[in-house]
C-alpha positions, 0 to 999 in steps of 0.5 A: 697526424691524419689519425685521430687519437682522442680517448678522454684521457685528460677528462677522466683523470680530472674527473677522478681527481675532482671525485677524490676531493668533492666530499669535504665537510667542516664543522663549526664549534662553540666555545667549548669546541663541540660541533654544532653545524656541519657544512659541505664545502662547495666544490667548482672546476674554475680559476680563483679569479672566476670564482671570486668574480662570481662571489663579488659580481654576480649577487654572491650566489657562490658562498664560502667556504668554496674550493676551486681547481683548474688545469695550469699546464701539461707537460711530458714526463721525461723521467717516464720516457725510457727509449723509442719502444714500440708498444706492447701486445695483449692476447685476446685468445690463442692465435690473436693478440691486439697491438697498443702502441706506447703512450706518452707519459704526461704531467698535469698540473692542478691548481686548487684554491680555497676560500673561506670566511673564517681561519677555523674553516681554512684549518678544517679543510686543509686538515681534511686532504693534507694528511692523506696526500702526503706525499701522493694519493692513487687513483684508478682509472681505465684504458680506453675501451676503443683501444683495448676491449679488457680495459686494463686498470690503469693506477695513476699517482696524484703528486702534492706539491707540499706547499700552500701559500695563504693570503689574508686581507688587508686593505679592506673597504666597509662593504668588502666581506673578509676572506682567507684564500690558501693556494696549493697545486698537485701533478697527476702522473697520466698518460696520452694514448696513441691511435692504433695503426690502420696496418697492425704488426703481425702476431707473435706466435709461439716458438718451442724451444728444448734446452738441456742443463748441464752441470759444466763443459770443458774446452779443448783448445789443442 
């Protein structure tokens, strides 16, 4: 517990997640279904309730459509915990290697809320990401350079829940603008790395062995 192991893993994978979705654009169509206007969807990292508060109470400086994401929970992934593994070794030269403790597999739960003024905008946004996240997408990030100078690539699955809850306004006042809200969630299968122990284990050196293959052998029990 005295050693601090903080390598920005959660921030890095959430940033990668946001980057993967932060290029959503929608078209506005005329009666002939011809595109007339292209709009880039605003993407924010904040709970849906905070975004709604800003739209209502802060002179509506956030305009629709908007997508809000936030972390809703983090849990250890038992399906990726096989046994008590000490870790692994990475060779840096012929006579030297680096020891990397076994990281902890975690699932990061992400809530995503989509808010639009028009149903057509909502349909377009859903069509933008649903076909590509069925059943998951893969994001790429690096092993913390504080642990390994070579920083091997890590490929992390982002699992979509497959469910989208729709919410429509029913009781509206005359001054309340109509909004369509869709809620869904994702799970990022990530890792949390442990600090390298102060006293590193000894290197594993090469052991030369000679084996002579034979076609068969007999055992005499007499």
